[in-house]
N, C-alpha and C positions, 0 to 999 in steps of 0.2 A: 478484453479477450474474450469475453466469454459468450456475446452474440455469433449467430449466424453469419458466414458471408453473404455478403446482398446477392442477386442472380446479373448481378454484372461480368462477370464471370464469362465468356462465352463458354458456347458447350462446344466442344469437339467430339467430334466422333472418332469410337477406338480405334479403327482402324488406321485414321488419319494420325493419331496420336504416337502407334505406334512405327511408322514408316518414316516422320517428319526430324531431322534433326536438327538440335536447336542449337548443337557446337559440334565441334570435328574440327579436332588436331590430330595431328598427322606427323611423326619422328622428329616430333618436340626433343632437344639435348641442350642440355647448360652446362658452361662449365665455368669454373670460382679457381681463377689460376691454374695447380693441379689436378683440383677437387670436379669429378665428375657430378655433378646435384642430381643430373638427370640425361639417359641414355635413352635415346630411341622410342620415348613413350607416347602413343596414340592413345587418344579420349574422343568417345564419341555420345554423347548424353541429349537423348530423345525429346520431343516436345511431350509434355504433359508423365514425367516418369521423376522421380526419387530416383540421384543415381550417388550411392554411398561412393565417396574415395575415401580409402584407410589406407594404412602403411605406418611406420613404426616411426617415432622421433627421426628423422634426419633419411627419412624413405624417399625425400623427394619431393611430397604433398604441399608445401608451405611454398616452394616455388616454380611447382607447376599453376597454382592459384596467381601470384606475381606474374608470370607471364601472361595467363588468362584474362587480367586485369590490368594489363599494361606498365608496370611497376618494372617487369622484368623484360629486359630480350631475350627469348631465345637464340642461341648458335644459328648460325645459316646452316640452310637444307631443311627448315619444317616449314610447316602452313598451317596458318588458324583462318578456320572461315564459321562466320555467326552473323545472324539479320540479315542474310543473303551478300555479304560478300567473303572476300577473300582475303589474305595478306601475309606473307611472309612473312614466320613465328619473330627473326628479325628485324620486323617491322612495325611488332606491335607499339598500342600506347594507351593511354588512358583514355585519348581524344576519342581511338578507334573504340576500345570498351564502349564508352559513355553512348557511344553511335549508334552500335550494332546491341544495344540492350542489355551491357552483360553488368552486372550487379554482385557486389560485392561485400558483408557485413559479417565482421570482424569480430571473432570471439569476446575481446573489449569489445563492444557497439558505438564507443566514442559519443554516444550522446552527454548534451550540457544541463549538468543535474540542476543549476542556479538558473536557466531558461523555463522560458512555459512550453509545454508540449506546439504550442502553437508556432514560435523563434524557432524550436528544434527542426519543425519540420521546415520551416522558410528557408537554413540555413541551409540546406540539402537539395536547394531546389536549384535548377542554373536559370530562377528568372528570380532568387532569390525574394525581398519581401515588393517583389511587382512597382518597383519604385525607381523614380531617377536620383541623379546625385543629391540634389538638393529638396527635390520632392519631397514631404511627407510622406511614410509609411501610410497605405489604404488599411488601418486598421480592418475595417468589417468588411473588405477584400480578403486578405488575409486569416480573417475569423472562419467566414464561408469555405474557403478552399480546406482549411484546418480539419473541419467539422465535416466536410468530401469527402477526407480522407480518411478520417477515424470510421466513419461510415462505411467506408468500400472494403476496410479492412477489420471489420468489426469489431472496433474500440472503442469500450462505452468510458471514453473519459473527459472531460472539460478541458477545452483548450488551454484554456487560460492556467490550469497546474503545472505546478514545477516541475520538474523531470523527476527532482529529486524525491519527490511524494511518493514517486509509482513503486510497486514493487519489482523484482528482478525482468521478472516473465512479460510484464507490460512494458517495460524499457527495451526488451529487447524485441516485441514485436512493432514498437516506435519506430527502431532501429531500418526495420526491414520495410516499415510503411515508407520512411524517410526516402529508401531508395528505391522506390517502386512507386512511388506519387504519378511522378512523369512519364509515365508508360503509356504511350500511344495506345497499346492494344493491354486489357487488362493484364493477360495472361502468354503477354509476347517477350523476348530474349531469355537470358539465362537469370537464375538467384544461386547465388553461391554462400551459401552458410557452413563457417567454421568454428564449430565445437558450440553451437546457439544455447545448446543445455545444460555446458561445462558448468554454471554457477546460481542455476535454476534449482528450487526442489522439486521433487517428485509430479507433486500435481500440477505443478507449472510448468513442468518440461514435458507432459501428459497433453495437456491445453495447447500446446505449441504444436507439439507433433501432428494432433486430430488436426489440425488449423491448415497445416504443410501437406497433409494429406488431402483435405479439400481442396486446395489449391493443382494440387500436382490431378486431382482427378478434371478440371475445368482446364486444363492443358499446359500448367505453368511447365518449364523448367527446371528442375531443382538440383544443384548440385551440393551433398551435405559429408561436409568433413568433423569425423567426430572420433572420438579411443571407446565409444559407451557402445559394445559392440552388440547387447538388449537391443537398445532402439536401432538397428539399421535391422536384425531380425525382425521385428515388427510393423516397419517401417518404407524400407528402400527396394524399389523395382529389380534394379541393377547394383552392382559390387566392381568395382575398380580396386584392384592392390597393388601398391607400388613393394618393392625394397632395396632399396641402396642403390636407388634413382630408377630404375629397368622397370618397366610392365610387367607384373607377375600372371595375373590371370584379371579377366571381364567374364562376368557368368551374372546369369538372371538370380535374383535372392532368395526365391523362393524356397525351403528344403535346407537352405544350408543354417547350420549351428554357431555358435558363439564359440564349441571348440572346433569347428572348420576354420570359421573366421581366424582364431588364433595360430594356428599351424600357416595358412596362408599368409599374415603378417609373419609369422618370425620363422616360416620356414621349417618348424619340427612340432611333434603335438605336445598337447597339455600338461599331458603325463612327463615329457623331456623339461618343459620349459618349468614346467614347478616341482620342486624338488618336493617329496614326498614329507607329512608330518607326522609324526610318530609320539604315542604317548611316552614323556617321563616319570617313571616310576620310584624306581629306588635312590635317586639323589639329590642330595643333600639340598637345600636350600640356598638361595645367595642373594632371598631378598624376602624378610620377612616385616611385613607391614600390618599393624595392631590395632583396629576401634580409631583409624583415620579420618580426620574432622577439615576440612577444608571446602569453602566456600559452598559449593552443592553437594562434595561426597561429604556421607555421613556413615559413622563410625564402621569404617569400611578393614576388612583383615581379610591378607590372601599372603598367599607365600609367590615368589617365582625360584624355580627349581634350577640349576646350574647346567646349560646346555640347552632351554626349554627356550622357545620360542611362545608367547602369550600375547593371546591377542583378545584387546579389550574391544566389544559392542557395544550397541548401545545407540539408542536415538540422540541428535543434536542438543546441545543440553545437560543429556542425563551427569555431564562433570567428566568424562573423558580427559579432557583437557585439560582441567581442573588436576586433574590425577598427576597427570606425567609432568605439568608445571610445579606440582609439590614435591616431586620427583626430584625433579630437578635444581631445587633450590629459588625457581624463579616467585614462588610464595612461599611464606613458612605456614607448617598446617597451624589449626586451633587446637587441635586435639591430638590423641595419639602417640605411636612412637612407630619410628624407621627403622629397622635393623638390616647394615648390609657385612657381609660376612660374618657376623655375629655379633658384630660391633656399632651400637646406634649412631643414627648417621646424626652427626651434630649441625645444627643451624650453622649459617654461614653464606648460604647462596650459593650461584653458579662454581664459582672457583672453587668450594671448597667438595660440590658435587663431583666436577671433575678432577680433582686428584685423590677423589676415591674410587675414580674408573667409572662414571656416568659418563653418558653424552647424549645429547640430546638431537637430532632434525624434528623441527618443527613444523606443522602446515601451513605456515604461510612462509614461505621461503624466502618470497622478493623483497619481504619486508623483514624477517626476523633472520635468516640467515647468509644473505647470499651479501656479494660486496658487488655491485653489476660495475660500477668503474674500474674496476682492476681484471688482473686476467686472469686466467685457468692459474695456472702454478700460482698467484697471488694468493687467490680463492684455497686452494688446495695448502698453502703454509699458514694459515690465519691460525690454525689452532696451536702451531709449534716454533711462533717466529724467534724465539730466542734459541732454540738449536741451531739457528743459522749465523744466529752472532757470534764474529770472531774478530777480537782485539777492536771494538770497536766501528766493526764493518758487518754486512751483510753481505755472506758466503753468498750469491747468485748462483756459483758452477754448481755446489751442491743439492741450493735449492731446486735449481733445474733439472738434475739430474735424477732426485727424489721424485720430482714432480712429473716427469715424463716414465719412471718407473709405479706412480700409483693411475695415471692414465691410461698404460698397459694393464694394470693389474686389475685394476674396479671399472676398464671396457669402456672408457670415456670417450668418446668420437668427437675427436678435435682437428683442425690440421697441423697444430703446434699446440706445447703449453704456453705460448707467448698469443696467444686466442683470446680478445674481449670477452672473461663471463657471458656478456648479456647476449654477444651473438648466440649462443647455444641453443641447442632445442632445450625443453623443458626433460625432455628425460634423460641428459646429460647432464645440466645443471643440478638435480638431483644428486646423480651420481658423485661428483665431483664434491657436494657436499657430505654425502656421507663418507665419500673417502675420505673425507676432512677429518673425521671422527675414529673413521676406522684404519688408522695409520697410528693410530695412541693404544692400539689393542685393550681398546675397552671392556671391564667386563660385566656392563649392564648398556646394551642399547636403547631405546626411546624414540621410538619413530611415532610423530603421527599423523596420520593419511601422509603415508611417503611416497605413494602413487596418484595422488592426485594430478591431474591435469598431462597424468606420466601414460604412452601407448603400450600395448599390449606389450610388445618387443621389451622396451625398457623395462615395463613392470616386472617382466620373467627373471631380466636379468639384477636388477637390485632386491629380488627375495633371492637369486642363487648366490649371492654377497652375502645378504645377512645371512642365511641358512651356513653357509662355510663360515664365517664367523664366529657362528653359535657352534659350529660343529667342533673348533678352533678351542673351545671353551668359556665364549660371553654367552650371557643371555641378553634377552631381548624383550623389548614386551611393546606391542603394537597396534595404535587406535586406525580403526577402518571404517568408514559406513556402509563399502561394501560388505555385505553378509557373505560373497557366492567366497570373495576373494581370502575374508580369515577364514571360511572352513577349507578351505586347499593348501592355507600355508601354517597355520597355527598349530601347535601342539595342543596346547590347550586351550580355550574361550571363558572369558569371564563378559557376562553380561550385566551392565548397569542399567537402573533406571528409576530417574530421578534420585539419582544421588548415590543409589542402594544396590546393592550385590542384586540382582535379579534370580541369574544363573550362575555356573560354571559349568563349562562342558568341554567333556575331555576325550580327544582322538581314542577311535573312530567315529565315533557317535557327536563328531562334531558336523550339524550342517546347516546351511542357510535357512530352510525353514525355522529351525530351535532356536537359531538366532534372532531373527527377524520376531518370532512369537515373543523372546522372553524380553527382549528391547521396550515391548508396549506391557510390560507385567504380568506376564500372561501363563509364567513357569517361580518354583520357588525356588530359592539358593540350594544348589548343590544336588537339584534332582536329578540333572542328567548327568552325573558323572559314573565313570565307563565301574563296576562291581567287579574286581574280582571273582 
């Protein structure tokens, strides 16, 4: 991805780019049963622009993208215009999208790791391998086409390289090249990207953003769906915000701050969305850790006070997740002592930790916490199934009644408690998993990247739920790679660097800058603590 784009992109005058519409949606609505997913949304995307599409989980973004791509049809009364053609919204189709140059790259780009780069590009072509049913694959022709596409998109990759050997950024760029490879015009159609940087390291995300900016400057229309608001303020020309299926605003991105965007997305200010942090000074410690050694963690000592949210900052691989896994009994420490409520936390694994009032929401919810084949109700009940056993049978009425209560209490947006878990948005899935554990009234809540892949609205709700639990008597340890987030919600932050404590920051001295500085080992333990 390091090479500059070649001159194959057509030069388009600034005036023409500002005036020409690449995509025009009018009065798009979509109803699923009794749920109004979209309500009269209109959207205009201009050539040569990056148009950010924002909104909380459940705001209608995904449904709108599906209608544009022809995967879903809109209700009667809407209109979609693209590629010089106009069709009623209820007549959109994948064929219409393909013929008008609409291309969608989803958050999981669905590349095939065991196949080569050339094979992946061939699978994405209408002509495939350009061979008949019984004719052999023309490998030289496929190789030449692949090389031309890679050169066009600035990808310095051998066509024979297995995709599994590529980095995340190169895989994302390959997915984009695959959908755009057969465009007759290098900057024709509309490119829709859904969370393209969600799994990318910051350096590769920056490279992708720079590439998209060059494409837009050359005339490409790009719709950019993201939860990363810093990217919007850096690169977007126009911003459209949806809330609860309705259009909130479309405006120029210039001059908008992340705080402005949060307020537009959630409908209230950042101060209202994030409960204020406060230093906890006089409270007794709930958790005492002394000389802990586990994996990358080396001789780590700290306390967690009652009623406190303790943030854990640091770089990937610094030992943050290892710390939480050790506290939750997933792994046994090599040395050190852990005391909870003044009593040693004896070895005994996860069951023993839960019995002592410790719960954990892991980083990878889909693999380590979710039960995707079950309903929302069953996912909520998973932490205390025994409660619903009555004379050898499950009391489904009690289970359903308590599930509905939790859905209301924890702000989960679902059609009913019987809705399949896998159909929920990422933010609502995370709230269900959090609710599963908070129903137990735990003493210590461990949260590993709790807002990863979650929109601004759900993020604020998750932290308000955590703050409510803490105000009711619990304590929480939160690992986050987002220093701004830690600065907003933690009462105190420990920064771990190379497995050791790098700094301890206490509100109001907690800032994103200090967290980042300490993450790279440029601070000393405890030097940032507020002194009376």
